[in-house]
C-alpha positions as a printed NumPy array, in Angstrom:
array([[ -7.438,  16.723,  13.67 ],
       [ -4.057,  16.665,  11.927],
       [ -3.752,  14.831,   8.608],
       [ -0.895,  13.942,   6.284],
       [ -0.731,  12.379,   2.829],
       [  2.232,  10.543,   1.306],
       [  2.392,   9.341,  -2.298],
       [  4.748,   6.496,  -3.157],
       [  5.577,   4.831,  -6.445],
       [  6.798,   1.265,  -6.513],
       [  7.606,  -1.235,  -9.212],
       [  6.683,  -4.762,  -8.23 ],
       [  5.538,  -8.075,  -9.648],
       [  2.79 , -10.393,  -8.514],
       [  0.506, -13.135,  -9.686],
       [ -3.031, -13.634,  -8.508],
       [ -4.39 , -16.91 ,  -7.215],
       [ -7.874, -16.899,  -8.787],
       [-10.667, -19.433,  -9.05 ],
       [-11.174, -18.593, -12.734],
       [ -8.963, -18.381, -15.835],
       [ -7.178, -15.027, -16.08 ],
       [ -3.985, -13.59 , -17.531],
       [ -3.411, -12.123, -14.048],
       [ -2.707, -15.643, -12.79 ],
       [  0.655, -15.363, -14.565],
       [  3.514, -13.359, -13.107],
       [  3.329,  -9.746, -14.244],
       [  4.298,  -6.346, -12.916],
       [  2.962,  -2.853, -12.365],
       [  4.274,   0.57 , -11.55 ],
       [  1.998,   1.088,  -8.569],
       [  0.987,   4.516,  -7.247],
       [  0.179,   4.344,  -3.546],
       [ -1.468,   7.13 ,  -1.559],
       [ -1.306,   6.875,   2.228],
       [ -3.467,   9.068,   4.455],
       [ -2.821,   9.331,   8.193],
       [ -4.42 ,  11.36 ,  10.956],
       [ -4.066,  12.081,  14.623],
       [ -5.774,  14.241,  17.229],
       [ -2.343,  15.069,  18.676],
       [  1.129,  15.433,  17.239],
       [  3.969,  13.292,  18.536],
       [  6.909,  14.688,  20.511],
       [  8.515,  15.736,  17.206],
       [  5.467,  17.698,  16.071],
       [  4.341,  15.084,  13.508],
       [  1.425,  12.782,  12.792],
       [  4.018,  10.359,  11.406],
       [  7.451,  10.872,   9.891],
       [  7.213,  10.594,   6.087],
       [ 10.457,   8.597,   6.153],
       [  8.835,   5.98 ,   8.405],
       [  6.01 ,   5.549,   5.869],
       [  8.593,   5.057,   3.118],
       [ 10.495,   2.5  ,   5.201],
       [  7.403,   0.481,   6.085],
       [  5.92 ,   0.527,   2.586],
       [  8.267,   1.353,  -0.29 ],
       [ 11.384,  -0.199,   1.187],
       [  9.499,  -3.481,   1.745],
       [  7.56 ,  -3.643,  -1.554],
       [  9.604,  -1.888,  -4.257],
       [ 11.218,  -4.212,  -6.821],
       [  9.873,  -7.274,  -5.051],
       [  7.66 , -10.247,  -5.911],
       [  4.649,  -9.384,  -3.756],
       [  3.539, -13.008,  -3.386],
       [  6.686, -13.521,  -1.287],
       [  6.11 , -10.426,   0.878],
       [  2.391, -10.435,   1.639],
       [  0.695, -13.25 ,   3.508],
       [ -2.463, -12.891,   1.361],
       [ -3.337, -13.057,  -2.336],
       [ -1.729,  -9.793,  -3.586],
       [ -4.786,  -8.14 ,  -5.109],
       [ -4.817,  -4.344,  -5.077],
       [ -7.448,  -4.515,  -2.322],
       [ -5.314,  -6.793,  -0.146],
       [ -2.212,  -4.682,  -0.788],
       [ -4.08 ,  -1.576,   0.399],
       [ -5.134,  -3.282,   3.647],
       [ -1.649,  -4.733,   4.198],
       [ -0.166,  -1.226,   3.906],
       [ -2.684,   0.199,   6.378],
       [ -1.88 ,  -2.609,   8.803],
       [  1.855,  -1.877,   8.551],
       [  1.247,   1.764,   9.449],
       [ -1.158,   1.269,  12.347],
       [ -4.323,   2.94 ,  13.527],
       [ -3.332,   6.443,  12.435],
       [ -3.565,   5.246,   8.84 ],
       [ -7.197,   5.743,   7.884],
       [ -7.069,   5.405,   4.072],
       [ -4.814,   3.761,   1.497],
       [ -5.31 ,   3.958,  -2.273],
       [ -3.436,   1.537,  -4.514],
       [ -3.437,   2.303,  -8.229],
       [ -2.053,  -0.543, -10.312],
       [ -2.815,   1.031, -13.697],
       [ -4.506,   4.126, -15.092],
       [ -7.993,   2.692, -14.769],
       [ -7.617,   0.349, -11.766],
       [ -7.552,   1.653,  -8.201],
       [ -8.45 ,  -0.055,  -4.921],
       [ -9.001,   1.542,  -1.525],
       [ -8.946,   0.395,   2.047],
       [-10.507,   2.725,   4.607],
       [-10.761,   2.231,   8.372]])
């Protein structure tokens, strides 16, 4: 099994649609740290699991300096962001970690 890991940093804003009172219901931003893990039994014709540039294009280029409520089709919680990223990258993506602050990290694992 071949595995790769790519770390991305993005700055983005969001607001959460919650069924309780929270400061997170107001627009605010984070400097997100995103870890993407991909694997494959075989390498592609270029000798890669996935080109690191493709990961950047599908994740950072679409989320960085954006209002995530306008990009994602779900409530932009860290958990939903992690799943959205995995979905953008396909079945080879087996784990995504989204860290929105020093003490708050969410994961999505296939």
